[in-house]
Each structure stands twice: as C-alpha cells, then as structure tokens.
TISE-59661 format. One record per residue: residue number from 1; residue in one letter; x, y, z of N, C-alpha, C, O in turn. Coordinates in Angstrom, 1 decimal. Layout:
BEGIN
[r NUM 'A' [X Y Z] [X Y Z] [X Y Z] [X Y Z]]
...
//
This chain:
BEGIN
[r 1 'X' [18.1 24.9 12.0] [16.9 24.1 10.4] [17.7 23.2 9.7] [18.6 23.6 9.0]]
[r 2 'X' [17.4 22.2 9.8] [18.4 20.9 8.9] [18.3 21.6 7.2] [17.3 22.1 6.6]]
[r 3 'X' [19.8 21.5 6.9] [20.0 21.4 5.4] [19.0 20.4 4.7] [18.5 20.7 3.6]]
[r 4 'X' [18.9 19.2 5.5] [18.8 18.0 4.5] [17.3 17.5 4.9] [16.9 17.5 6.1]]
[r 5 'X' [16.5 17.0 3.8] [15.3 15.9 4.0] [15.3 14.7 4.4] [16.3 14.2 4.7]]
[r 6 'X' [14.3 14.1 4.4] [13.9 13.0 4.0] [13.5 12.8 3.1] [12.6 13.6 2.9]]
[r 7 'X' [13.7 12.0 2.2] [12.8 11.7 0.9] [12.6 10.1 1.0] [13.5 9.2 1.3]]
[r 8 'X' [10.7 9.9 0.3] [11.0 8.1 0.3] [10.2 8.2 -0.8] [9.4 9.1 -1.1]]
[r 9 'X' [10.4 7.0 -1.6] [9.1 6.1 -2.4] [8.8 4.7 -1.8] [9.6 4.0 -1.1]]
[r 10 'X' [7.9 4.4 -2.2] [7.1 3.2 -2.1] [6.3 2.6 -3.5] [5.6 3.4 -4.0]]
[r 11 'X' [6.3 1.8 -3.9] [6.0 1.8 -4.9] [5.4 -0.1 -4.6] [5.9 -0.9 -3.9]]
[r 12 'X' [4.0 -0.4 -5.5] [3.3 -1.7 -5.4] [2.4 -1.7 -6.8] [2.2 -0.9 -7.7]]
[r 13 'X' [2.1 -3.2 -6.7] [1.6 -3.7 -8.1] [-0.1 -4.1 -7.8] [-0.3 -5.3 -7.6]]
[r 14 'X' [-1.1 -3.2 -7.6] [-1.7 -3.3 -7.9] [-2.7 -4.5 -8.1] [-2.8 -4.8 -9.3]]
[r 15 'X' [-3.4 -5.5 -7.1] [-4.1 -6.6 -8.3] [-4.7 -6.9 -8.8] [-5.0 -8.1 -9.0]]
[r 16 'X' [-5.7 -5.4 -9.3] [-6.7 -5.2 -10.2] [-6.3 -3.8 -10.8] [-5.4 -3.1 -10.4]]
[r 17 'X' [-7.2 -3.4 -11.7] [-7.3 -1.6 -12.2] [-7.9 -1.1 -11.1] [-8.5 -1.6 -10.2]]
[r 18 'X' [-7.5 -0.1 -11.2] [-8.3 1.1 -10.2] [-9.4 1.3 -10.0] [-9.7 1.7 -8.9]]
[r 19 'X' [-10.4 1.1 -11.1] [-11.8 1.3 -11.2] [-12.3 0.2 -10.8] [-13.5 0.3 -10.6]]
[r 20 'X' [-11.6 -1.3 -10.5] [-12.3 -2.3 -10.3] [-12.7 -2.6 -8.5] [-12.2 -1.9 -7.6]]
[r 21 'X' [-13.4 -3.2 -8.3] [-14.2 -3.4 -6.9] [-13.5 -3.5 -5.9] [-13.7 -3.0 -4.8]]
[r 22 'X' [-12.1 -4.6 -6.4] [-11.4 -4.8 -5.7] [-10.2 -3.9 -4.8] [-9.7 -4.2 -3.7]]
[r 23 'X' [-10.0 -2.6 -5.7] [-9.0 -1.8 -5.4] [-10.2 -0.3 -4.7] [-9.7 0.7 -4.2]]
[r 24 'X' [-11.9 -0.7 -4.8] [-12.6 0.7 -4.2] [-12.2 0.7 -3.0] [-11.0 0.8 -3.2]]
[r 25 'X' [-12.3 0.8 -2.0] [-11.6 1.2 -0.6] [-10.7 1.5 -0.6] [-10.5 2.4 0.3]]
[r 26 'X' [-9.5 1.3 -1.4] [-8.4 2.0 -1.4] [-8.3 3.0 -1.8] [-7.4 3.7 -1.5]]
[r 27 'X' [-9.3 3.4 -3.0] [-9.7 4.6 -4.2] [-10.2 5.2 -3.1] [-9.4 6.0 -2.5]]
[r 28 'X' [-10.9 5.1 -2.8] [-12.0 5.8 -1.7] [-11.3 6.0 -0.6] [-12.2 6.5 0.2]]
[r 29 'X' [-10.3 5.9 -0.1] [-9.1 6.4 1.3] [-8.2 7.2 1.0] [-7.7 7.9 2.0]]
[r 30 'X' [-7.8 7.4 -0.7] [-6.8 8.3 -0.9] [-7.0 9.7 -0.9] [-5.9 10.1 -0.6]]
[r 31 'X' [-7.7 10.5 -1.1] [-7.9 11.6 -0.6] [-7.8 12.2 1.4] [-7.4 13.2 2.0]]
[r 32 'X' [-8.4 11.0 1.8] [-8.4 11.2 2.8] [-6.6 11.0 3.5] [-6.1 11.8 4.3]]
[r 33 'X' [-6.0 9.9 3.2] [-4.6 9.4 3.8] [-4.0 10.5 3.0] [-2.9 10.8 3.4]]
[r 34 'X' [-4.3 11.3 2.0] [-3.0 12.3 1.2] [-3.4 13.4 2.2] [-2.4 14.2 2.4]]
[r 35 'X' [-4.3 13.7 2.8] [-4.4 15.2 3.5] [-3.9 15.1 4.7] [-3.3 16.0 5.2]]
[r 36 'X' [-4.2 13.7 5.4] [-3.6 13.5 6.6] [-2.3 13.7 6.6] [-1.9 14.3 7.5]]
[r 37 'X' [-1.2 13.2 5.4] [-0.2 13.3 5.2] [0.5 15.1 4.8] [1.7 15.5 5.2]]
[r 38 'X' [-0.4 15.9 4.1] [-0.1 17.0 3.9] [-0.7 18.0 5.4] [-0.5 19.2 5.5]]
[r 39 'X' [-1.0 17.4 6.1] [-1.4 18.3 7.3] [-0.7 17.9 8.6] [-1.0 18.2 9.7]]
[r 40 'X' [0.2 17.1 8.2] [1.0 16.5 9.2] [2.6 17.7 9.2] [3.2 17.9 8.2]]
[r 41 'X' [3.0 18.1 10.3] [3.8 19.5 10.4] [5.0 19.0 9.9] [5.7 20.0 9.4]]
[r 42 'X' [5.5 18.0 9.8] [7.1 17.6 9.1] [7.1 17.5 7.8] [8.2 17.3 7.2]]
[r 43 'X' [6.0 17.6 7.0] [5.3 17.0 5.6] [5.6 18.4 4.8] [5.3 19.5 5.1]]
[r 44 'X' [6.4 18.0 3.5] [7.2 18.8 2.9] [6.3 18.8 1.2] [5.4 19.6 0.9]]
[r 45 'X' [6.6 17.9 0.4] [6.0 17.5 -0.7] [5.6 16.1 -1.0] [5.9 15.1 -0.3]]
[r 46 'X' [4.9 15.9 -2.0] [4.5 14.3 -2.1] [4.0 14.7 -3.6] [3.4 15.7 -3.9]]
[r 47 'X' [4.6 13.6 -4.7] [3.9 13.3 -6.0] [2.6 13.2 -6.0] [2.0 12.5 -5.2]]
[r 48 'X' [1.9 14.1 -7.1] [0.6 13.8 -7.2] [0.4 13.7 -8.5] [0.2 14.5 -9.4]]
[r 49 'X' [0.4 12.0 -8.5] [-0.1 11.8 -9.7] [-1.8 11.2 -9.6] [-2.1 11.0 -8.5]]
[r 50 'X' [-2.5 11.1 -10.1] [-4.0 10.6 -9.6] [-4.1 9.2 -10.0] [-4.4 8.9 -11.1]]
[r 51 'X' [-3.8 8.3 -9.0] [-3.9 7.0 -9.2] [-5.2 6.2 -10.0] [-5.1 5.2 -10.6]]
[r 52 'X' [-6.5 7.0 -9.9] [-7.8 6.8 -10.3] [-7.7 7.0 -11.8] [-8.8 6.8 -12.4]]
[r 53 'X' [-6.7 7.4 -12.6] [-6.2 7.6 -13.8] [-5.3 6.8 -14.1] [-4.2 7.3 -14.2]]
[r 54 'X' [-5.5 5.9 -14.3] [-3.7 5.0 -14.5] [-3.4 5.2 -15.5] [-2.4 4.6 -15.6]]
[r 55 'X' [-3.7 6.0 -16.7] [-2.6 6.8 -18.0] [-1.8 7.8 -16.9] [-0.6 8.1 -17.3]]
[r 56 'X' [-2.3 8.4 -15.8] [-1.4 9.6 -15.2] [-0.8 8.8 -14.2] [0.1 9.3 -13.5]]
[r 57 'X' [-1.2 7.5 -13.8] [-0.3 7.1 -12.6] [0.7 5.7 -13.2] [1.0 4.7 -12.5]]
[r 58 'X' [0.9 5.9 -14.3] [1.1 5.0 -14.9] [3.2 4.2 -15.0] [4.0 5.0 -15.5]]
[r 59 'X' [3.5 3.3 -14.8] [5.3 4.1 -14.6] [5.6 2.9 -15.5] [5.1 1.8 -15.3]]
[r 60 'X' [6.4 2.9 -16.4] [6.9 1.7 -17.3] [5.3 1.0 -17.9] [5.1 -0.2 -18.1]]
[r 61 'X' [4.9 1.5 -18.1] [3.4 0.9 -19.0] [2.4 0.7 -18.3] [1.3 1.0 -18.7]]
[r 62 'X' [2.7 0.0 -17.4] [2.1 -1.1 -16.3] [0.7 0.0 -15.5] [1.0 0.6 -14.5]]
[r 63 'X' [-0.3 0.1 -15.8] [-1.3 0.9 -15.2] [-1.5 0.4 -13.8] [-1.8 1.2 -12.9]]
[r 64 'X' [-1.2 -0.6 -13.5] [-1.2 -1.5 -12.1] [-0.1 -0.9 -11.1] [-0.4 -0.7 -9.9]]
[r 65 'X' [0.9 -0.6 -11.7] [2.3 -0.1 -11.0] [1.8 1.0 -10.4] [1.2 1.8 -11.1]]
[r 66 'X' [2.0 1.5 -8.7] [1.8 2.5 -8.3] [3.1 2.9 -7.6] [3.7 2.0 -6.9]]
[r 67 'X' [3.6 4.3 -7.7] [4.5 4.7 -7.0] [4.1 6.2 -6.2] [3.6 7.2 -6.5]]
[r 68 'X' [4.5 5.7 -5.3] [4.5 7.2 -3.9] [5.6 7.6 -3.7] [6.6 6.9 -3.2]]
[r 69 'X' [5.6 8.8 -4.0] [6.9 9.6 -3.0] [6.3 10.9 -2.2] [5.1 11.3 -2.4]]
[r 70 'X' [7.2 11.5 -1.4] [7.2 12.4 -0.7] [8.9 12.7 -0.1] [9.9 12.0 -0.2]]
[r 71 'X' [8.7 14.0 0.6] [9.6 14.7 1.1] [9.2 15.1 2.3] [8.0 15.2 2.4]]
[r 72 'X' [9.8 15.3 3.4] [9.5 15.2 4.9] [11.0 16.1 5.1] [12.1 16.1 4.6]]
[r 73 'X' [10.3 16.8 6.4] [11.5 17.8 6.8] [12.6 16.7 7.8] [13.8 16.6 7.6]]
[r 74 'X' [11.8 15.8 8.7] [12.8 14.2 9.4] [12.0 13.5 8.9] [11.0 13.6 8.2]]
[r 75 'X' [12.9 12.2 9.5] [12.9 11.0 9.4] [12.1 10.4 10.3] [11.6 9.3 10.3]]
[r 76 'X' [11.8 11.4 11.5] [10.7 11.2 12.5] [9.9 11.3 12.0] [9.3 10.3 11.7]]
[r 77 'X' [9.5 12.6 11.6] [8.2 12.9 11.2] [7.4 11.6 9.8] [6.3 11.3 9.5]]
[r 78 'X' [8.7 11.4 9.6] [7.7 10.4 7.7] [7.1 9.0 8.9] [5.9 8.6 9.0]]
[r 79 'X' [8.2 8.5 9.6] [8.1 7.6 10.6] [6.8 7.7 11.7] [6.3 6.7 12.1]]
[r 80 'X' [6.4 8.8 12.0] [5.4 9.1 12.7] [4.0 9.2 12.1] [3.1 8.7 12.7]]
[r 81 'X' [3.7 9.9 10.4] [2.8 9.8 9.9] [2.8 7.9 9.2] [1.8 7.2 9.1]]
[r 82 'X' [3.9 7.5 9.0] [3.2 5.8 8.1] [2.9 5.3 9.3] [1.7 5.1 9.4]]
[r 83 'X' [3.6 4.9 10.3] [3.1 4.0 11.5] [2.2 4.2 12.9] [1.7 3.4 13.7]]
[r 84 'X' [2.2 5.2 12.8] [1.4 6.0 14.1] [0.3 6.9 13.8] [-0.1 7.5 14.7]]
[r 85 'X' [-0.2 7.0 12.6] [-1.3 7.9 12.1] [-2.1 7.0 11.6] [-1.7 5.9 11.7]]
[r 86 'X' [-3.5 7.3 10.9] [-4.5 7.3 10.4] [-4.0 5.8 9.1] [-4.6 4.7 8.8]]
[r 87 'X' [-2.7 6.4 8.7] [-2.2 5.7 7.4] [-2.0 4.3 7.6] [-2.0 3.3 6.8]]
[r 88 'X' [-1.7 4.4 9.1] [-1.5 3.0 9.4] [-2.8 1.6 9.2] [-3.0 0.4 8.9]]
[r 89 'X' [-3.3 2.5 9.4] [-5.1 1.4 9.1] [-5.2 1.1 7.8] [-5.4 -0.1 7.6]]
[r 90 'X' [-5.0 2.0 6.7] [-4.9 1.3 5.3] [-3.7 0.8 5.1] [-3.8 -0.2 4.4]]
[r 91 'X' [-2.4 1.2 5.4] [-1.4 0.2 5.3] [-2.1 -1.7 5.5] [-2.2 -2.7 4.8]]
[r 92 'X' [-2.2 -1.3 6.5] [-2.3 -2.7 7.1] [-3.0 -3.6 6.5] [-3.0 -4.8 6.8]]
[r 93 'X' [-3.9 -3.1 5.6] [-4.8 -3.9 4.3] [-3.8 -4.1 3.3] [-3.9 -5.2 2.8]]
[r 94 'X' [-2.9 -3.4 2.9] [-2.3 -3.9 1.5] [-2.5 -4.6 0.9] [-2.7 -4.5 -0.3]]
[r 95 'X' [-2.4 -6.1 2.0] [-2.7 -7.1 0.9] [-3.3 -7.2 0.0] [-3.0 -7.4 -1.2]]
[r 96 'X' [-4.3 -7.0 0.5] [-5.9 -6.9 -0.2] [-6.3 -6.2 -1.4] [-7.3 -6.3 -2.1]]
[r 97 'X' [-5.1 -5.3 -1.5] [-5.2 -4.7 -2.9] [-3.9 -5.0 -3.6] [-3.9 -5.1 -4.8]]
[r 98 'X' [-2.8 -5.1 -3.0] [-1.7 -5.3 -3.7] [-0.6 -6.6 -3.8] [-0.4 -7.3 -2.8]]
[r 99 'X' [0.1 -6.8 -4.9] [1.2 -8.3 -4.9] [1.9 -8.0 -3.9] [2.3 -6.9 -3.6]]
[r 100 'X' [2.0 -9.0 -3.5] [3.1 -9.4 -2.9] [4.5 -9.1 -3.3] [5.1 -10.0 -4.0]]
[r 101 'X' [5.4 -7.7 -2.9] [6.6 -7.7 -3.6] [7.7 -8.7 -3.7] [7.7 -9.6 -2.8]]
[r 102 'X' [8.7 -8.7 -4.8] [9.6 -9.8 -5.0] [10.8 -8.9 -5.0] [11.8 -9.3 -5.6]]
[r 103 'X' [10.7 -7.4 -4.3] [11.8 -6.5 -4.2] [11.7 -5.3 -3.6] [11.0 -4.3 -3.8]]
[r 104 'X' [12.5 -5.4 -2.9] [12.7 -3.5 -2.3] [11.3 -3.0 -3.0] [11.0 -3.0 -4.2]]
[r 105 'X' [10.6 -2.5 -2.0] [9.3 -1.5 -2.0] [8.8 -0.5 -1.3] [7.8 0.2 -1.1]]
[r 106 'X' [10.1 -0.7 -0.8] [10.2 1.1 0.0] [11.9 1.6 -0.3] [12.8 0.8 -0.4]]
[r 107 'X' [12.1 2.9 -0.3] [13.5 3.2 0.1] [13.5 5.0 1.0] [12.7 6.0 0.8]]
[r 108 'X' [14.5 5.0 1.6] [14.5 6.4 2.0] [15.9 7.0 2.0] [16.9 6.5 2.6]]
[r 109 'X' [15.9 8.1 1.4] [17.1 8.4 1.4] [17.0 10.3 1.7] [16.0 11.0 1.6]]
[r 110 'X' [18.5 10.8 2.1] [18.3 12.3 2.1] [18.9 12.6 0.9] [19.8 12.2 0.2]]
[r 111 'X' [17.8 14.1 0.8] [18.2 14.8 0.1] [18.4 16.5 0.1] [17.4 16.9 0.6]]
[r 112 'X' [19.0 17.2 -0.2] [19.2 18.4 0.2] [17.9 19.3 0.5] [17.2 19.3 -0.6]]
[r 113 'X' [17.5 19.9 1.3] [16.3 20.7 1.5] [16.0 21.6 0.3] [16.7 22.5 -0.1]]
[r 114 'X' [14.7 21.3 0.0] [14.0 22.5 -1.2] [14.3 21.7 -2.6] [14.0 22.2 -3.7]]
[r 115 'X' [14.9 20.4 -2.4] [15.3 19.9 -3.6] [13.7 18.6 -3.7] [13.3 18.1 -2.7]]
[r 116 'X' [13.3 18.4 -5.0] [12.2 17.9 -5.0] [12.8 16.6 -6.1] [13.4 16.9 -7.1]]
[r 117 'X' [12.6 15.2 -5.6] [13.4 14.1 -6.1] [12.3 13.7 -7.3] [11.1 13.8 -7.1]]
[r 118 'X' [12.8 13.3 -8.8] [12.1 12.6 -9.8] [12.4 11.4 -9.2] [13.3 10.9 -8.6]]
[r 119 'X' [10.9 10.9 -9.7] [10.6 9.4 -9.9] [11.7 8.3 -10.1] [11.9 7.3 -9.5]]
[r 120 'X' [12.2 9.0 -11.2] [13.3 7.7 -11.9] [14.8 7.5 -10.3] [15.6 6.6 -9.9]]
[r 121 'X' [14.7 8.8 -10.0] [15.8 8.8 -9.3] [15.5 7.8 -7.9] [16.3 7.2 -7.3]]
[r 122 'X' [13.9 7.9 -7.6] [13.3 7.3 -6.5] [13.6 5.5 -7.3] [14.3 4.8 -6.6]]
[r 123 'X' [13.2 5.0 -8.2] [13.3 4.0 -8.6] [14.9 3.8 -8.4] [15.3 2.8 -7.7]]
[r 124 'X' [15.8 4.7 -8.9] [17.3 3.7 -8.6] [17.6 3.5 -7.0] [18.2 2.7 -6.3]]
[r 125 'X' [17.3 4.3 -6.8] [17.0 4.0 -5.1] [16.7 2.6 -4.7] [17.5 1.9 -4.1]]
[r 126 'X' [15.4 2.2 -5.2] [14.9 1.2 -5.0] [15.8 0.2 -5.3] [15.7 -0.8 -4.7]]
[r 127 'X' [16.5 0.2 -6.1] [17.5 -0.9 -7.6] [18.7 -0.9 -6.3] [19.1 -1.9 -5.7]]
[r 128 'X' [19.2 0.4 -6.1] [20.2 0.4 -5.2] [20.1 -0.5 -3.9] [21.0 -1.1 -3.3]]
[r 129 'X' [19.2 -0.5 -3.6] [18.9 -0.9 -2.0] [18.5 -2.4 -2.4] [18.8 -3.2 -1.5]]
[r 130 'X' [17.9 -2.9 -3.4] [17.9 -4.1 -3.5] [19.1 -4.5 -3.9] [19.5 -5.4 -3.2]]
[r 131 'X' [20.3 -4.1 -5.1] [21.6 -4.6 -5.3] [22.6 -5.0 -3.8] [23.2 -6.0 -3.5]]
[r 132 'X' [22.4 -3.8 -3.1] [23.4 -3.2 -1.9] [23.0 -3.5 -0.9] [24.0 -3.6 -0.2]]
[r 133 'X' [21.6 -3.7 0.1] [21.1 -3.5 0.9] [21.3 -2.4 1.7] [22.1 -1.7 1.2]]
[r 134 'X' [20.9 -1.9 2.7] [21.1 -0.5 3.1] [22.4 0.2 3.1] [23.3 -0.5 3.6]]
[r 135 'X' [22.7 1.3 2.6] [23.5 2.1 2.7] [23.2 3.7 3.0] [22.2 4.2 3.4]]
[r 136 'X' [24.3 4.4 2.7] [23.9 6.1 3.5] [23.2 6.7 1.8] [23.1 7.9 1.5]]
[r 137 'X' [22.8 5.5 0.6] [22.6 6.2 -0.4] [21.0 5.9 -0.5] [20.3 6.7 -1.1]]
[r 138 'X' [20.6 4.6 0.1] [19.4 4.0 0.0] [19.2 3.6 1.2] [20.1 2.9 1.7]]
[r 139 'X' [17.9 3.8 2.1] [18.0 2.9 3.2] [16.6 2.4 3.7] [15.8 2.4 2.8]]
[r 140 'X' [16.1 1.9 5.0] [15.2 1.6 5.4] [14.5 2.4 6.7] [15.2 3.3 7.0]]
[r 141 'X' [13.6 2.2 7.3] [13.5 2.4 8.5] [14.2 1.4 9.8] [14.6 1.7 10.9]]
[r 142 'X' [14.3 0.6 9.2] [14.9 -0.5 10.1] [16.4 -0.7 10.2] [16.9 -1.2 11.2]]
[r 143 'X' [17.2 -0.1 8.7] [18.3 0.7 9.0] [18.4 1.7 8.6] [18.5 1.8 7.4]]
[r 144 'X' [18.3 2.6 9.2] [18.2 4.2 9.0] [19.6 5.0 8.9] [20.3 5.0 9.9]]
[r 145 'X' [20.3 5.7 7.6] [21.4 6.4 8.1] [21.5 7.6 8.7] [20.6 8.4 8.4]]
[r 146 'X' [22.1 8.0 9.3] [22.2 9.6 9.8] [22.5 10.8 7.9] [23.0 10.6 6.9]]
[r 147 'X' [21.7 11.8 8.4] [22.2 12.7 7.7] [23.4 13.2 7.6] [24.1 13.5 8.5]]
[r 148 'X' [23.9 13.4 5.7] [24.9 13.7 5.6] [26.1 14.5 6.5] [27.3 14.3 6.8]]
[r 149 'X' [25.0 15.6 6.9] [26.2 16.4 8.1] [25.8 16.0 9.6] [25.4 16.8 10.5]]
[r 150 'X' [25.9 14.8 9.9] [26.0 14.0 10.7] [26.9 12.9 10.8] [26.6 11.8 11.0]]
[r 151 'X' [28.0 13.4 10.5] [29.0 12.0 10.1] [29.5 11.3 11.5] [30.0 11.8 12.5]]
[r 152 'X' [29.2 10.3 11.3] [30.2 9.6 12.1] [28.8 8.9 13.0] [29.0 8.3 14.1]]
[r 153 'X' [28.0 9.1 12.7] [26.7 9.0 13.7] [26.6 7.2 12.6] [26.7 6.8 11.4]]
[r 154 'X' [26.1 6.6 14.1] [25.8 5.0 13.0] [24.4 4.8 12.8] [23.5 5.5 13.2]]
[r 155 'X' [24.2 3.7 11.9] [22.8 3.6 11.3] [22.2 3.5 12.5] [22.8 3.3 13.6]]
[r 156 'X' [20.6 3.6 12.5] [20.1 3.0 13.5] [18.9 2.6 13.0] [18.5 2.9 11.9]]
[r 157 'X' [18.1 1.6 14.1] [16.7 0.8 13.9] [15.8 1.4 15.0] [15.7 1.3 16.2]]
[r 158 'X' [14.8 2.0 13.6] [13.6 3.1 14.2] [12.8 1.7 14.7] [11.8 2.1 15.2]]
[r 159 'X' [12.8 0.5 14.8] [11.8 -0.2 15.2] [10.8 -0.4 14.4] [9.7 -0.8 14.9]]
[r 160 'X' [10.9 -0.2 13.0] [9.0 -0.2 12.7] [8.5 -1.5 13.0] [7.3 -1.4 13.0]]
[r 161 'X' [9.1 -2.8 13.4] [8.4 -4.0 13.5] [6.8 -4.1 14.0] [5.8 -4.7 13.5]]
[r 162 'X' [7.0 -3.1 15.3] [6.2 -3.3 16.7] [4.8 -2.6 16.1] [3.7 -3.0 16.6]]
[r 163 'X' [4.8 -1.6 15.0] [3.7 -0.7 14.7] [3.7 -1.3 12.8] [2.9 -0.7 12.1]]
[r 164 'X' [4.6 -2.3 12.3] [4.1 -2.6 10.7] [3.8 -3.7 10.9] [4.2 -4.5 11.8]]
[r 165 'X' [2.4 -4.1 9.7] [1.9 -5.1 9.5] [2.7 -5.0 7.9] [2.3 -4.4 7.0]]
[r 166 'X' [4.0 -6.1 7.9] [4.4 -6.4 6.7] [3.8 -7.4 5.9] [2.6 -7.6 5.9]]
[r 167 'X' [4.8 -8.1 5.2] [4.5 -9.2 4.2] [5.1 -10.3 4.5] [6.0 -10.8 3.9]]
[r 168 'X' [4.5 -10.8 5.6] [5.3 -11.9 6.4] [4.6 -13.2 5.3] [4.9 -14.4 5.5]]
//
C-alpha cells in the first residue's frame, strides 16, 4: 500500500450563474458525475461544496468561480476517471459552460495518504504551476512526476491529448 496519494484541483469560471439556463445541463449532471467518481475504486475524497448554492461554492467572493478538488489512491485511477469514464463526455462540453482559462486550471500533487488538502493549498499549487511550470510540487498529466517514495524516476507523459478535448 502506497504512503502517497494524488491530489488534484481544477478550477473554472462559469459563463453565467449556476441557476441560469446556460448552466442547466452542467448542474443537472453534477450528482451523476460525482457519484461516478465516488464509485471508482481509486477514489479517496472530494471537496463537497454545493455549486448549486453560489454562496457555498464561492471562492474569493466570486460565485461563478468553481473549485473542484479530489484525492485518489493513484494517478492512474484519477486519469482513468477523468479521461476514460462518463466524466469525459461532460468535460468535452466545458466550453459551453466555462470561460476559457488564462492561467493553469488543473494541478496535481502528491500528498501523504490520509491527508485531506485545503482549498488554499490547491490554489497555491495552481499558482506554483503557473509561475514555475511543472515541478515535483505541482504538475499535470502531461508532465507527471513520480511519488516522493520513487526517487530518481523521471517525469512521465500520460498522453492526455488522445483522451482530452482541451481549450484549443
């Protein structure tokens, strides 16, 4: 059993309020997609903010800025959920619901097993990724760093592009 888990944060700014017609399909699919994550055998934890209630989900006072965080027992399990499950079909539609990001919108990092990261930590990891690019402290599926207990292993590309519908 690994002593490390993979944490992830992804953020987005909605094109409109959560109660709007523009976000209806996104909001209507939240429970299904969250249940899909929670049913995955590699799932450990997720941030449970109710984005249907903008005051509950608001970060930095912006009710349209959404934060999603989770912890998984392996980076491969997270990758499987993000790109090879029913989550992918919803992710493919993100341009309909969210503004194009101008900064890093997803970061991964290793966290000790059993530890739950705070939102502030995740936001700091995004800022670090923006400032320094991928490092062992904050990285992406494209430049994945090994767990701290795998010293000397080089960064790896998990090749998200064949599965991803990015912000071209």
